[in-house]
C-alpha positions, 0 to 999 in steps of 0.5 A: 612588300610595298606597292610599286611607285606610281607615275605622275604628270607634274604641272606648272599652273600659270600659262599651262593649266590656266591663263597667265595673269601676272601675280594672280590674286583675284579668283575671278581672273582664273580661266582654264586653258582649252582642253585642260579638263579633258586632258587631266581626265585622260591622264587620270584614266591612264593611271597617272597622278597629277601634281601642280608645281608652281613658283609663286614669288608674288608671295615672297615679294609681298605682291600677293598674300598667302590667303589670296594665293589659296583663294586662286588655287581653290578657284582653279580646283573648283573650275577643274572639278573634283579628283583631277589634281592629286597634290599641289606644291608652291614656292614663294621664294624670290628669284636670285635667292638660294632655293632648292625648291624654286624651279628650275630646282627640283625640290618641289618635285622631289617632295611630291615624289616622296609624299606620294610614292611617285616614280620619277623615271616614269613621270612627266613635267609639263610647263610653259617655260624653260625652267619647267623643262629644266625642273623636270629633267633635274628631277629625273622626269621627262619634260614637255614645253607647251606653247601657251602662256610664256611658251609662245616665246620659248625656243631652244629648250631641251624638252622631250616634246614641244606641244602647241597646247595642253591637249597635245601634250597629253596626247604625246604622253599617252602615246609614249608611256614609260616601260618598266 
């Protein structure tokens, strides 16, 4: 008998976990948003897996290189500290081109669910854009819009909850666990 699927929190990167930097290619520009480390620790303590799901069209547009993206990613992980992120998926596809992976399409979330044995119905997607909310919903997860990054300007999105920041999103998730 295989183990029961695990719930996860899928996380947008830029504007959700770290400050928005247009096509961030410099690891020295990575700045965590307030409450992110504590929020991730609380999610992990509650048994959630944490997965970064990020569009990175700067790679496809040749504005950043794959090694630059990887250096920024490594810097983010170093600032967060060990054990807080279970997986990370990025999509270099450019907008306007057919893609099953580029958010709002759910491809990266579905890959993570397959790779890690995740229960999408018990999972959440947290991001600062309407496409993050749409991606989570398309994958069968519940979605939260954070009003950091681009989320300050978002309105009328069909999120389960709109949170002022990541800490508030985590508080909401922990108060609304999935009942199997």
